[in-house]
C-alpha positions as CSV (number, residue, x, y, z in Angstrom):
1,M,-27.1,-5.0,2.6
2,N,-24.4,-4.1,0.2
3,V,-20.5,-2.3,1.1
4,T,-22.2,0.6,0.9
5,D,-24.3,0.2,4.2
6,L,-21.2,-1.7,6.1
7,T,-17.7,-0.8,5.0
8,V,-18.8,2.6,3.1
9,K,-20.5,3.9,5.8
10,N,-18.0,2.7,8.6
11,D,-15.0,4.7,7.0
12,Y,-13.3,1.0,6.3
13,C,-13.4,1.3,2.5
14,I,-9.8,1.3,1.2
15,G,-11.2,1.8,-2.8
16,C,-9.4,-1.1,-4.2
17,G,-12.7,-1.4,-6.6
18,V,-13.1,-5.5,-6.7
19,C,-16.5,-5.1,-5.2
20,A,-17.9,-2.8,-8.3
21,G,-16.2,-5.1,-10.3
22,V,-17.6,-8.7,-9.6
23,C,-20.6,-6.8,-8.9
24,P,-23.9,-9.2,-10.9
25,S,-26.1,-6.6,-10.8
26,N,-23.8,-3.6,-11.8
27,N,-25.5,-2.0,-9.3
28,L,-21.8,-0.3,-7.9
29,Y,-19.4,2.0,-9.7
30,I,-16.5,3.8,-8.1
31,D,-15.9,7.6,-7.8
32,W,-14.2,9.9,-5.5
33,S,-15.7,10.6,-2.1
34,P,-15.9,14.8,-0.6
35,R,-13.0,13.2,1.8
36,G,-10.4,12.4,-1.5
37,E,-11.2,8.8,-1.6
38,L,-12.4,6.8,-3.9
39,I,-15.8,4.3,-2.3
40,P,-18.3,2.7,-3.9
41,H,-21.9,4.0,-5.1
42,T,-25.1,2.8,-5.6
43,N,-27.0,2.8,-8.9
44,N,-29.7,1.2,-6.8
45,L,-30.1,-2.1,-8.5
46,C,-29.2,-4.4,-5.9
47,N,-29.9,-8.3,-5.1
48,D,-31.3,-8.3,-1.5
49,K,-30.2,-11.9,-1.8
50,C,-26.7,-11.0,-3.3
51,S,-23.8,-10.5,-0.8
52,I,-21.1,-10.9,-2.6
53,C,-19.6,-7.7,-2.7
54,L,-19.2,-7.8,1.4
55,D,-17.7,-11.9,1.0
56,I,-14.9,-10.2,-0.9
57,C,-14.5,-6.9,0.9
58,P,-11.1,-6.7,2.6
59,F,-12.5,-4.8,5.3
60,N,-15.5,-6.9,5.9
61,N,-15.0,-9.9,8.2
62,H,-14.5,-13.5,7.1
63,K,-14.3,-17.1,8.3
64,I,-11.4,-17.3,5.3
65,N,-8.7,-14.7,6.5
66,Q,-5.1,-14.8,5.3
67,D,-4.2,-17.7,7.3
68,A,-6.9,-19.6,6.0
69,I,-6.2,-18.9,2.4
70,T,-2.2,-19.2,2.4
71,N,-2.8,-22.7,4.5
72,S,-4.7,-23.5,1.1
73,L,-1.8,-22.2,-0.9
74,F,1.4,-22.8,0.0
75,S,1.2,-24.9,3.3
76,K,1.9,-27.5,1.6
77,T,4.8,-27.2,-1.0
78,R,8.1,-28.9,-0.7
79,N,10.3,-26.7,1.6
80,I,8.2,-23.7,2.5
81,K,8.9,-22.5,5.6
82,Y,6.3,-20.0,8.0
83,N,7.1,-17.0,10.4
84,E,4.5,-15.1,12.0
85,Y,4.7,-11.4,10.1
86,T,5.5,-12.8,6.7
87,G,3.8,-15.5,6.3
88,Y,5.0,-18.8,4.3
89,Y,7.8,-18.0,2.2
90,L,10.7,-20.4,0.1
91,N,13.4,-18.1,-0.2
92,C,14.5,-14.0,0.3
93,Y,16.0,-12.2,-2.1
94,V,18.1,-8.6,-1.8
95,G,19.1,-7.5,-5.5
96,F,18.8,-5.1,-8.1
97,R,18.3,-5.1,-12.3
98,K,21.4,-5.0,-13.8
99,D,20.3,-2.8,-16.4
100,T,20.8,0.5,-14.5
101,V,18.4,2.4,-17.1
102,K,15.7,0.4,-16.0
103,R,16.6,0.4,-12.8
104,L,17.1,4.0,-12.0
105,K,12.9,4.3,-13.6
106,S,11.8,2.0,-11.0
107,A,11.1,3.0,-7.4
108,S,13.4,0.6,-6.0
109,G,15.7,-2.1,-7.8
110,G,13.7,-2.6,-10.5
111,L,12.8,-6.4,-9.4
112,A,9.3,-6.4,-9.2
113,T,9.3,-4.7,-13.1
114,S,11.6,-7.4,-14.2
115,F,10.2,-10.1,-12.3
116,L,6.1,-9.4,-14.4
117,A,8.2,-8.8,-17.9
118,S,9.7,-12.3,-17.6
119,L,6.3,-13.5,-16.9
120,I,5.4,-12.8,-20.3
121,K,8.4,-13.1,-22.0
122,E,8.2,-16.7,-20.8
123,N,5.0,-17.2,-21.7
124,I,3.8,-18.0,-18.5
125,V,0.7,-15.1,-18.8
126,D,-0.9,-13.0,-21.8
127,R,-1.1,-9.6,-19.7
128,I,-0.3,-7.9,-16.8
129,I,-2.4,-5.9,-15.0
130,A,-0.5,-3.1,-12.8
131,V,-0.7,0.5,-12.1
132,G,0.2,3.2,-14.8
133,I,-0.4,6.8,-15.9
134,S,-4.6,7.3,-16.2
135,E,-5.6,8.7,-19.4
136,D,-8.8,9.6,-17.2
137,N,-8.6,13.4,-16.4
138,N,-10.4,12.6,-13.0
139,R,-7.7,10.3,-12.0
140,M,-3.7,10.6,-12.0
141,F,-3.2,6.9,-11.8
142,N,-5.5,4.1,-13.0
143,F,-5.3,0.0,-12.9
144,K,-4.3,-0.8,-16.5
145,I,-3.6,-4.3,-19.2
146,L,-0.5,-4.3,-20.1
147,N,0.3,-6.6,-23.2
148,N,4.0,-7.1,-23.9
149,S,7.1,-6.0,-21.9
150,N,7.1,-2.8,-23.3
151,E,4.0,-2.0,-21.6
152,V,5.3,-3.0,-18.7
153,Y,8.4,-0.7,-18.0
154,S,6.4,2.2,-19.0
155,C,4.4,1.4,-15.9
156,A,7.6,1.0,-13.4
157,G,7.3,3.3,-10.6
158,S,5.3,3.6,-7.2
159,A,2.1,5.6,-7.3
160,Y,0.8,7.1,-3.9
161,Y,-2.6,8.1,-5.0
162,P,-5.6,5.9,-5.0
163,V,-6.2,3.2,-7.8
164,E,-9.0,0.8,-8.2
165,I,-9.2,-2.3,-10.2
166,S,-13.1,-2.8,-11.2
167,R,-12.9,-1.7,-14.9
168,I,-10.3,-4.2,-15.4
169,L,-12.5,-6.9,-13.5
170,K,-15.1,-6.4,-15.2
171,E,-13.3,-6.4,-18.9
172,I,-11.7,-9.8,-17.8
173,I,-15.2,-11.5,-16.3
174,K,-16.5,-10.3,-19.8
175,E,-14.0,-11.4,-22.5
176,K,-14.5,-14.6,-24.7
177,E,-10.7,-15.2,-25.3
178,E,-8.5,-17.2,-22.6
179,F,-6.1,-15.0,-21.8
180,E,-4.5,-15.4,-18.6
181,Y,-3.7,-12.8,-16.5
182,A,-0.2,-11.7,-13.4
183,V,-1.9,-8.6,-11.2
184,I,1.0,-6.7,-8.9
185,A,-1.4,-4.6,-6.1
186,L,-1.2,-3.8,-2.2
187,P,-1.8,-5.9,0.2
188,C,-5.4,-5.8,0.9
189,V,-6.4,-5.6,-2.8
190,A,-4.3,-9.1,-3.0
191,Y,-6.2,-10.7,-0.5
192,A,-9.9,-9.3,-1.7
193,L,-9.2,-10.9,-5.7
194,R,-7.9,-14.1,-3.6
195,L,-11.1,-13.8,-2.0
196,A,-13.0,-13.0,-5.1
197,I,-11.2,-16.0,-7.2
198,D,-12.9,-18.6,-4.8
199,K,-16.3,-16.9,-5.4
200,I,-16.1,-16.3,-9.3
201,P,-14.8,-19.5,-11.4
202,K,-14.0,-17.3,-14.2
203,L,-11.3,-15.0,-12.5
204,K,-9.8,-18.2,-10.7
205,K,-9.3,-19.6,-14.7
206,K,-7.5,-16.6,-15.7
207,I,-5.8,-14.8,-12.8
208,K,-2.9,-16.9,-12.6
209,I,0.1,-15.2,-10.5
210,I,-0.4,-12.3,-8.0
211,A,2.3,-10.5,-6.5
212,S,2.7,-8.0,-4.0
213,L,4.2,-4.7,-2.7
214,T,4.5,-3.8,0.7
215,C,2.6,-1.2,2.2
216,G,2.5,0.9,5.2
217,Q,-0.6,3.4,4.3
218,L,-1.9,5.0,1.8
219,Q,-2.9,8.5,1.6
220,N,-5.7,10.1,-0.3
221,R,-5.6,12.0,-3.2
222,F,-5.8,15.5,-1.3
223,C,-1.9,14.0,-0.2
224,T,-1.0,14.5,-3.8
225,E,-2.5,17.7,-4.4
226,L,-0.5,18.9,-0.7
227,L,2.7,17.9,-2.2
228,S,2.2,19.6,-5.7
229,L,1.2,22.8,-4.0
230,E,4.1,22.6,-2.0
231,S,6.1,22.2,-5.0
232,G,4.6,25.3,-6.7
233,I,2.6,23.6,-9.1
234,K,-1.2,24.7,-8.6
235,V,-3.7,21.5,-7.7
236,N,-5.8,22.2,-11.1
237,E,-2.7,22.7,-13.2
238,L,-1.5,19.5,-12.1
239,A,-0.5,16.9,-14.7
240,K,1.4,14.2,-13.1
241,M,3.6,13.2,-10.3
242,N,6.7,11.4,-10.2
243,F,6.4,10.2,-6.7
244,R,10.2,8.8,-6.6
245,Q,12.4,10.6,-9.0
246,K,16.0,9.3,-7.6
247,S,18.9,11.5,-7.3
248,E,22.8,10.7,-7.1
249,N,23.0,13.4,-4.4
250,N,20.5,11.5,-1.9
251,S,20.4,8.0,-0.5
252,A,17.8,6.0,-2.0
253,I,15.2,7.1,1.4
254,N,15.6,10.7,0.1
255,Y,14.4,10.6,-2.8
256,M,12.7,13.5,-4.9
257,Q,8.9,14.1,-5.5
258,V,8.8,16.1,-8.5
259,A,5.1,17.5,-9.7
260,T,4.5,18.5,-13.6
261,D,2.2,20.8,-14.6
262,K,-0.5,20.6,-17.8
263,N,2.6,22.2,-20.2
264,G,4.8,20.0,-18.8
265,N,6.5,22.8,-16.3
266,E,8.0,20.8,-13.2
267,G,7.9,22.2,-9.6
268,I,10.6,22.2,-7.3
269,P,11.2,18.6,-7.0
270,Q,10.9,18.0,-2.9
271,A,13.1,15.4,-1.2
272,N,11.7,13.3,1.0
273,Q,13.5,13.5,4.1
274,E,13.1,17.3,3.9
275,L,9.5,17.5,3.5
276,P,7.7,18.0,7.2
277,S,8.6,14.5,8.8
278,H,5.2,14.3,10.5
279,L,3.2,14.7,7.5
280,W,3.9,10.8,6.8
281,H,4.5,10.0,10.6
282,Y,1.6,11.6,12.0
283,Q,-0.4,10.6,9.2
284,Y,-2.4,13.1,7.3
285,F,-4.6,12.1,4.5
286,K,-4.3,8.4,5.8
287,Q,-6.8,5.9,4.9
288,N,-9.2,4.9,7.9
289,A,-8.7,1.1,6.2
290,C,-5.1,1.5,6.5
291,N,-5.3,1.5,10.1
292,F,-7.0,-1.7,10.3
293,C,-5.0,-3.5,8.4
294,D,-2.9,-6.9,9.7
295,D,-0.9,-7.6,6.5
296,I,2.1,-6.2,6.2
297,F,4.1,-8.5,3.6
298,G,1.2,-9.5,1.3
299,E,1.1,-13.0,2.5
300,V,-1.6,-14.6,0.2
301,A,0.5,-13.3,-2.9
302,D,2.9,-15.8,-4.8
303,V,5.5,-12.8,-4.2
304,T,6.3,-9.9,-2.5
305,F,8.5,-7.0,-3.2
306,M,9.9,-4.5,-1.1
307,D,12.2,-1.5,-0.9
308,A,15.5,-2.9,1.3
309,W,15.2,-0.5,4.3
310,L,18.1,-1.5,5.6
311,P,21.5,0.3,6.7
312,E,24.0,-1.6,4.7
313,Y,21.8,-0.8,1.3
314,I,20.4,2.6,2.2
315,D,23.2,5.1,0.5
316,N,22.9,3.3,-2.9
317,Y,20.4,6.0,-4.5
318,R,19.8,3.9,-7.4
319,G,17.6,1.6,-5.0
320,T,17.5,-2.1,-3.8
321,S,14.8,-4.4,-3.7
322,L,14.5,-7.5,-1.0
323,I,11.8,-10.2,-2.2
324,I,9.6,-13.1,-0.8
325,S,9.4,-15.6,-3.4
326,R,6.3,-18.4,-2.2
327,T,5.9,-20.6,-5.1
328,P,8.6,-22.8,-7.1
329,L,7.8,-21.0,-9.9
330,A,8.3,-17.5,-8.7
331,L,11.8,-19.4,-6.9
332,K,12.4,-20.7,-10.8
333,L,11.9,-17.3,-12.5
334,L,14.2,-14.9,-9.7
335,E,17.1,-17.9,-9.6
336,N,17.6,-18.8,-13.2
337,S,17.8,-14.9,-14.8
338,H,20.5,-13.3,-15.9
339,E,18.8,-10.0,-15.5
340,Y,19.2,-9.7,-11.6
341,N,22.4,-9.0,-9.4
342,L,20.4,-11.4,-6.7
343,K,21.9,-12.9,-3.4
344,E,19.8,-15.0,-0.8
345,I,19.0,-12.9,2.7
346,S,17.3,-14.1,5.8
347,V,14.3,-13.6,6.5
348,N,15.3,-12.0,9.7
349,S,16.8,-9.6,7.6
350,V,13.7,-8.8,5.5
351,I,11.3,-8.3,8.7
352,E,14.2,-6.0,10.2
353,S,13.8,-3.4,7.1
354,Q,9.6,-3.5,7.8
355,M,9.8,-3.3,11.5
356,G,8.2,0.0,11.3
357,L,5.3,-1.7,9.6
358,I,4.9,-4.2,11.8
359,Q,4.7,-2.0,14.7
360,K,2.0,0.2,13.2
361,K,0.2,-3.2,12.1
362,R,0.8,-5.5,14.5
363,T,1.1,-3.7,17.5
364,L,-1.0,-0.2,17.2
365,L,-3.5,-2.1,15.6
366,K,-3.8,-3.5,18.6
367,G,-5.0,-0.3,20.3
368,K,-7.0,0.9,17.9
369,L,-9.1,-2.2,18.1
370,Y,-9.8,-1.7,21.7
371,K,-10.5,2.1,20.5
372,S,-13.1,0.4,17.8
373,E,-14.5,-1.8,20.8
374,S,-15.2,0.2,23.5
375,S,-17.2,2.7,21.4
376,N,-19.4,-0.2,20.4
377,S,-18.8,0.5,16.6
378,F,-18.6,-2.2,14.1
379,Y,-14.8,-2.5,13.2
380,P,-13.3,-5.6,10.8
381,E,-11.7,-8.3,12.7
382,K,-8.1,-8.9,12.5
383,R,-5.7,-11.7,13.7
384,V,-4.9,-9.3,16.8
385,K,-7.0,-8.8,19.3
386,P,-8.2,-5.2,20.5
387,D,-5.7,-5.0,23.4
388,F,-6.4,-2.1,26.4
389,N,-3.1,-2.2,27.4
390,V,-1.3,-1.4,23.9
391,Y,-4.3,1.1,23.7
392,N,-3.6,2.7,27.0
393,E,0.2,2.8,26.5
394,N,0.0,4.6,22.9
395,R,-3.5,6.7,23.8
396,E,-1.6,9.8,22.9
397,F,-0.4,9.2,19.8
398,I,-3.4,7.0,18.5
399,D,-6.3,9.9,19.3
400,L,-3.5,12.5,18.1
401,T,-3.3,10.8,14.5
402,T,-7.2,9.9,14.2
403,E,-7.8,13.8,15.3
404,I,-5.0,14.5,12.3
405,Q,-6.3,11.9,9.5
406,D,-9.7,13.7,10.1
407,L,-9.2,17.2,10.1
408,S,-6.9,17.2,7.7
409,K,-9.7,15.4,4.9
410,E,-11.9,18.1,6.2
411,L,-9.9,21.4,5.7
412,W,-7.9,20.5,2.6
413,P,-11.2,21.1,0.2
414,K,-10.8,24.7,1.9
415,Y,-7.5,25.4,0.3
416,R,-7.1,23.2,-2.6
417,L,-7.3,25.9,-5.1
418,D,-5.0,28.5,-3.0
419,K,-1.6,29.6,-4.6
420,S,0.0,28.2,-1.6
421,T,-0.3,25.9,0.8
422,A,-0.2,28.5,4.1
423,E,-3.5,28.9,5.0
424,F,-4.1,25.3,5.3
425,W,-0.8,24.9,7.7
426,N,-2.1,28.1,9.7
427,E,-5.4,26.9,10.2
428,L,-3.7,23.3,11.7
429,K,-1.2,25.2,13.7
430,P,-3.0,24.0,17.1
431,L,-2.6,20.2,15.8
432,E,0.9,21.4,14.8
433,S,1.1,22.3,18.5
434,K,-0.1,19.2,19.9
435,I,2.6,17.2,17.8
436,A,5.6,19.3,19.2
437,K,4.2,18.8,22.8
438,Y,3.6,15.1,22.3
439,E,7.2,15.0,20.7
440,R,8.4,17.0,23.8
441,K,7.1,14.0,26.0
442,I,8.8,11.3,24.0
443,R,12.0,13.0,24.1
444,I,12.3,13.1,28.0
445,K,10.9,9.3,28.2
446,N,13.4,8.5,26.3
447,L,16.4,10.3,27.9
448,M,14.7,9.0,31.7
449,T,14.9,5.4,29.7
450,K,18.7,5.5,28.5
451,P,19.9,5.7,31.7
452,K,18.0,2.7,33.0
453,K,18.6,0.6,30.3
454,F,22.5,1.2,30.9
455,F,22.5,0.4,34.8
456,K,20.3,-2.8,33.9
457,K,22.7,-3.6,31.2
458,I,26.0,-3.5,33.6
459,S,23.8,-5.2,36.5
460,G,23.5,-8.1,34.1
461,S,19.9,-8.1,35.3
């Protein structure tokens, strides 16, 4: 049995590619599924006695979970602190890169890119592994090996698009040179890499630092295609997508999404907050694995970067970053750099900035686990447990978003080559009606709740 028989078959694969990257039999390769997701496929060369792909899959069940890994990595660090949501941390920061040009080219405050560049400048690692624009016509973005700080800066920005790391892992496992690497990835990939490092001595020797970004969910490539078509660029003409173009007329959270065709022509910029809000909130095109992730802050990473989604920073269109540092090395690099405008911030403020993700990944997850458990289907064990009460309280939202995820992936291939998204949305009208009905219920519920809270407050009870 391998990941194609278990994780992929049950639709829990996130497409990280770590399994294919470390497979000793070259049995696995990563390619697109009909649902617009990167998944492992088999060459039918599997060794029956080998289980490494399952041992390092972030959505399989393991004796070694994130808590066990972080205890081993960080618990004995001097002055280390712990929070149930962030995991271990030495300190938290808020700030941005002083170089305004580089800051504007980044997704938020530019600190993740600058930190990675400093690792090469200070000779701490030889190379950086990060996501950049792909030269492969079949993939818009991919993991790349970056050799210097200029290459690192060229990869600044966000890619809300499926990527996988198999080719990079194969390359560094085979190489004879003693290069050392830092990797920046999403929490699920960071977890898979930690599991792989524990199994493969050469990876442990080569991957010295893991950085993470926070992540709420990952949409498949169909979402990018829809955004392109919404902006007037046909899918078969799409060359690249800028997911986080900043505009001085907008707040940091209302960034522009801009598609570009093969002739270099830009489509109509789409402001994030002017797109249908339900596209993200109701989880169109969301990969199912993301429904079963309980890691908000990349807990196994040495350092984690995120947007400063706090009231005092959102209005600054240039972007501001939050950082969680878990190692003395990361702490030293951050505090000694003259390139950053940086100050300490409380861990509670960092948590406040990501409360929506905490609701998804810790509370709603309990209800989703219960739903899977009650259907007697395989599901990945998490650090929270299935809870009927959570499912019952959120049943309509959980069931509705599950239906939306499945139907949007099923329908988009029929309309992706159209001149507009009109027919796609037209076929989804019944679901749109369900969303409107659900939102009316929520508004009425909130209106009824407010007086109760007010009277409770003034009565002191």
